[in-house]
Steps between C-alpha positions, in 0.01 A plus 500: 500500500637840403555781749226694324257209546576484872431871537163453330374318810604788722363801313143624439317390185630681193286797402716640221600239244190281472268795424747612232513151343120481495467850360746410223318179406157670509635777281633235262156338467341837424760574233460157337119529511510843334728368226269204436201733489683736262571230242130418490409858404520690170815704447336836579369375836830364634677827580336555840607154613851548362528820703382314809763231434766773491389614847490144638848422367633812673320399819673162482838669470417717802409190704828334399693812597322518836569132570870542429502811722347296783771238448765765552329628816412173673745251646232241575298374204224234473726281286837517324584844368609371161165320461309818583699688238456221244125473561418869465734537203356199318143629549608838363656325199163348409334841521775647284445245223122534503539877484747448215242302303246780546757760393587307183134460402448871556817602315436274199126576499421129489145505370414133453556300818555133426360209700857416606555844653172473689593152618841614625350791694250254651780262598697783657197616697447150637869471589485835683194383694696194612792721603260705713350193669847365583626836627206522741612169655838649594369682808510192722652237265268237648341394173811413299300256289288787362817684400637189329172440315485861379858477377424174319208666324723789396750254355225333295381838378854587392515180295161584350627847413799351318268284290269792414797718411670239279179426311423870457847582364477209256162627376633855459784388275272257321213740427618861534651670196550851639847523658389780733219288636735208552733718705236664718296187571806292576626767741169520685482121527862479615455749783181329619672161497793648692256636759387144569864397536535775760195361681680169522800683647273634775382145563862384533563761770179402682602133487843586642341687791256213564777238499706702749205510739377143453 
């Protein structure tokens, strides 16, 4: 048992880090939900949601900054400092990629949204919901099985994302003749697929924390 773990039994329940983790994961769900909603709307109706996504991405960065500030101020932490940093950073990385997908669609004025893009935003939303459910179990770390199950679901979603992405890219090169469309659709798909990879990275951090406290 680490020195930090011993101290955990001697100090009051953490009131700084867990609320920040939960705020970050809730913010992530909202961002992913807005992106999924946006791709189901006509081009002219997406801008309000894209602007909201900008705000949510900035909020996520602020939460990450605040968490790292708390790390610098507090000697005693609820679990290993490097895991706290990895968790909040990996959640922020997901938000960054989802925001990136929205920015690309806005920049390229992607009018026609393909079924594959919609499917990838749906997969990312589901992965973010699983991140949130696992993060909420961190407060007492009594239900490690729930964390493990959420992480397993995220892993399956990441595999599903790979399959959707590979099929979509194949179809683009098979059916699309406009080089500009090939570039912009492939880039959108790539960033969305990477976002799911980043969700799996969050799951890896959560699994590490769970194993250390099992």
